[in-house]
DOTI-296098 format. One record per residue: residue in one letter; x, y, z of N, C-alpha, C, O in turn. Coordinates in Angstrom, 2 decimals. Layout:
// DOTI-296098
(atom A, (X, Y, Z), (X, Y, Z), (X, Y, Z), (X, Y, Z))
...
//
This chain:
// DOTI-296098
(atom M, (48.74, -14.81, -5.41), (49.33, -13.50, -5.30), (48.99, -12.89, -3.95), (47.87, -13.06, -3.47))
(atom T, (49.92, -12.21, -3.35), (49.67, -11.62, -2.05), (49.16, -10.19, -2.20), (49.25, -9.61, -3.29))
(atom D, (48.65, -9.62, -1.13), (48.15, -8.25, -1.15), (49.28, -7.26, -1.41), (49.03, -6.17, -1.93))
(atom N, (50.50, -7.60, -1.05), (51.63, -6.70, -1.22), (52.20, -6.71, -2.63), (53.06, -5.89, -2.96))
(atom T, (51.75, -7.62, -3.44), (52.26, -7.75, -4.80), (51.50, -6.82, -5.73), (50.27, -6.89, -5.82))
(atom E, (52.22, -5.96, -6.42), (51.57, -5.09, -7.39), (51.46, -5.86, -8.70), (52.36, -6.60, -9.09))
(atom K, (50.33, -5.66, -9.38), (50.13, -6.30, -10.68), (50.90, -5.52, -11.72), (50.93, -4.29, -11.70))
(atom M, (51.52, -6.24, -12.63), (52.19, -5.64, -13.75), (51.40, -5.95, -15.00), (50.99, -7.09, -15.20))
(atom I, (51.18, -4.98, -15.84), (50.49, -5.22, -17.09), (51.47, -5.87, -18.06), (52.54, -5.32, -18.33))
(atom L, (51.10, -7.02, -18.56), (51.96, -7.78, -19.46), (51.60, -7.48, -20.90), (50.44, -7.23, -21.22))
(atom N, (52.58, -7.52, -21.76), (52.36, -7.35, -23.19), (52.56, -8.71, -23.85), (53.62, -9.00, -24.40))
(atom L, (51.53, -9.53, -23.79), (51.62, -10.90, -24.30), (50.82, -11.05, -25.58), (49.79, -10.40, -25.76))
(atom P, (51.29, -11.90, -26.48), (50.52, -12.15, -27.70), (49.26, -12.96, -27.38), (49.16, -13.59, -26.33))
(atom R, (48.32, -12.92, -28.30), (47.12, -13.75, -28.15), (47.50, -15.22, -28.18), (48.57, -15.59, -28.65))
(atom C, (46.60, -16.04, -27.67), (46.80, -17.48, -27.76), (46.68, -17.90, -29.22), (46.00, -17.25, -30.01))
(atom K, (47.34, -18.97, -29.57), (47.32, -19.43, -30.96), (45.93, -19.84, -31.42), (45.67, -19.85, -32.63))
(atom D, (45.04, -20.16, -30.50), (43.69, -20.57, -30.89), (42.73, -19.38, -30.99), (41.53, -19.58, -31.14))
(atom G, (43.25, -18.15, -30.91), (42.43, -16.96, -31.12), (41.79, -16.37, -29.89), (40.93, -15.49, -30.01))
(atom F, (42.17, -16.81, -28.72), (41.62, -16.25, -27.49), (42.62, -15.27, -26.89), (43.83, -15.38, -27.09))
(atom E, (42.10, -14.32, -26.14), (42.94, -13.31, -25.49), (43.62, -13.88, -24.26), (43.15, -14.84, -23.66))
(atom R, (44.74, -13.28, -23.90), (45.42, -13.58, -22.65), (45.11, -12.46, -21.66), (44.84, -11.33, -22.06))
(atom C, (45.15, -12.79, -20.40), (44.94, -11.80, -19.35), (46.10, -10.81, -19.35), (47.27, -11.20, -19.36))
(atom A, (45.77, -9.52, -19.33), (46.79, -8.48, -19.33), (47.54, -8.41, -18.01), (48.60, -7.79, -17.94))
(atom A, (47.01, -9.02, -16.96), (47.66, -8.99, -15.65), (48.51, -10.23, -15.37), (49.65, -10.11, -14.93))
(atom C, (47.95, -11.41, -15.63), (48.68, -12.65, -15.26), (49.13, -13.48, -16.45), (49.97, -14.37, -16.29))
(atom G, (48.59, -13.21, -17.65), (49.00, -13.93, -18.84), (48.22, -15.20, -19.12), (48.45, -15.86, -20.13))
(atom K, (47.29, -15.55, -18.23), (46.49, -16.76, -18.41), (45.53, -16.60, -19.59), (45.03, -15.50, -19.84))
(atom K, (45.27, -17.68, -20.31), (44.31, -17.66, -21.40), (42.92, -17.36, -20.85), (42.51, -17.93, -19.83))
(atom T, (42.20, -16.46, -21.52), (40.84, -16.13, -21.11), (39.85, -16.88, -21.99), (40.24, -17.57, -22.93))
(atom D, (38.57, -16.72, -21.67), (37.53, -17.33, -22.48), (36.96, -16.34, -23.49), (35.85, -16.53, -24.00))
(atom V, (37.71, -15.27, -23.78), (37.26, -14.21, -24.67), (37.97, -14.33, -26.01), (39.20, -14.33, -26.08))
(atom S, (37.19, -14.43, -27.07), (37.74, -14.50, -28.42), (38.35, -13.16, -28.79), (37.80, -12.11, -28.48))
(atom A, (39.49, -13.21, -29.45), (40.16, -11.98, -29.89), (39.30, -11.20, -30.89), (39.50, -10.00, -31.06))
(atom D, (38.37, -11.87, -31.54), (37.50, -11.22, -32.51), (36.30, -10.51, -31.88), (35.61, -9.76, -32.57))
(atom M, (36.05, -10.74, -30.61), (34.89, -10.14, -29.95), (35.12, -8.63, -29.77), (36.17, -8.24, -29.26))
(atom P, (34.17, -7.80, -30.18), (34.31, -6.36, -29.96), (34.44, -6.04, -28.47), (33.79, -6.67, -27.64))
(atom I, (35.26, -5.06, -28.14), (35.50, -4.76, -26.73), (34.24, -4.29, -26.02), (34.12, -4.45, -24.81))
(atom E, (33.31, -3.71, -26.76), (32.06, -3.25, -26.15), (31.22, -4.41, -25.62), (30.37, -4.20, -24.75))
(atom M, (31.46, -5.60, -26.12), (30.68, -6.78, -25.71), (31.39, -7.62, -24.66), (30.82, -8.59, -24.16))
(atom R, (32.61, -7.29, -24.33), (33.41, -8.10, -23.42), (33.14, -7.76, -21.96), (32.85, -6.62, -21.61))
(atom S, (33.24, -8.79, -21.13), (33.27, -8.55, -19.69), (34.74, -8.63, -19.28), (35.55, -9.27, -19.95))
(atom C, (35.07, -8.01, -18.19), (36.42, -8.02, -17.64), (37.45, -7.32, -18.55), (38.64, -7.64, -18.49))
(atom Y, (37.00, -6.40, -19.37), (37.91, -5.64, -20.22), (38.17, -4.29, -19.58), (37.24, -3.63, -19.11))
(atom V, (39.44, -3.86, -19.56), (39.82, -2.58, -18.97), (40.44, -1.72, -20.07), (41.50, -2.05, -20.61))
(atom E, (39.77, -0.63, -20.40), (40.28, 0.26, -21.43), (41.65, 0.79, -21.02), (41.83, 1.26, -19.90))
(atom G, (42.58, 0.73, -21.92), (43.94, 1.18, -21.66), (44.86, 0.10, -21.13), (46.08, 0.25, -21.14))
(atom A, (44.27, -1.00, -20.67), (45.08, -2.11, -20.15), (44.86, -3.37, -20.98), (45.82, -4.03, -21.38))
(atom G, (43.59, -3.70, -21.23), (43.28, -4.89, -22.02), (42.36, -5.85, -21.29), (41.71, -5.50, -20.30))
(atom Q, (42.33, -7.05, -21.79), (41.46, -8.09, -21.27), (42.04, -8.69, -20.00), (43.23, -8.98, -19.93))
(atom L, (41.19, -8.87, -18.99), (41.59, -9.55, -17.76), (40.84, -10.88, -17.67), (39.74, -11.01, -18.20))
(atom C, (41.45, -11.85, -17.01), (40.73, -13.09, -16.69), (39.78, -12.78, -15.53), (39.93, -11.76, -14.86))
(atom R, (38.84, -13.65, -15.30), (37.85, -13.40, -14.23), (38.50, -13.35, -12.85), (38.07, -12.59, -11.98))
(atom D, (39.53, -14.16, -12.64), (40.21, -14.17, -11.34), (40.90, -12.84, -11.06), (40.78, -12.30, -9.96))
(atom C, (41.63, -12.31, -12.04), (42.32, -11.03, -11.84), (41.31, -9.90, -11.71), (41.51, -8.99, -10.91))
(atom W, (40.23, -9.95, -12.49), (39.17, -8.93, -12.38), (38.63, -8.91, -10.94), (38.50, -7.85, -10.34))
(atom A, (38.33, -10.08, -10.42), (37.77, -10.17, -9.08), (38.78, -9.69, -8.03), (38.41, -9.03, -7.06))
(atom E, (40.06, -10.03, -8.22), (41.07, -9.62, -7.25), (41.29, -8.11, -7.29), (41.46, -7.48, -6.25))
(atom I, (41.30, -7.52, -8.48), (41.55, -6.09, -8.62), (40.33, -5.27, -8.24), (40.45, -4.27, -7.52))
(atom Y, (39.17, -5.67, -8.72), (37.95, -4.88, -8.51), (37.04, -5.40, -7.40), (36.02, -4.80, -7.11))
(atom G, (37.41, -6.51, -6.80), (36.66, -7.04, -5.67), (35.26, -7.50, -5.99), (34.35, -7.37, -5.18))
(atom Q, (35.09, -8.03, -7.18), (33.75, -8.48, -7.59), (33.75, -9.95, -7.92), (32.72, -10.50, -8.29))
//
């Protein structure tokens, strides 16, 4: 993705194996859908779960 590309929040279903998808790119994350949001890393309230790559690109970490 380039710097000029704005991220769009996607409304994607969970993966069939029970893991969340990234709200930005749609990639399967390593976060179980059953995990409470308080325990998750890379979770954005109001947007959803992000993969580590999108988290790093958006927040620079």
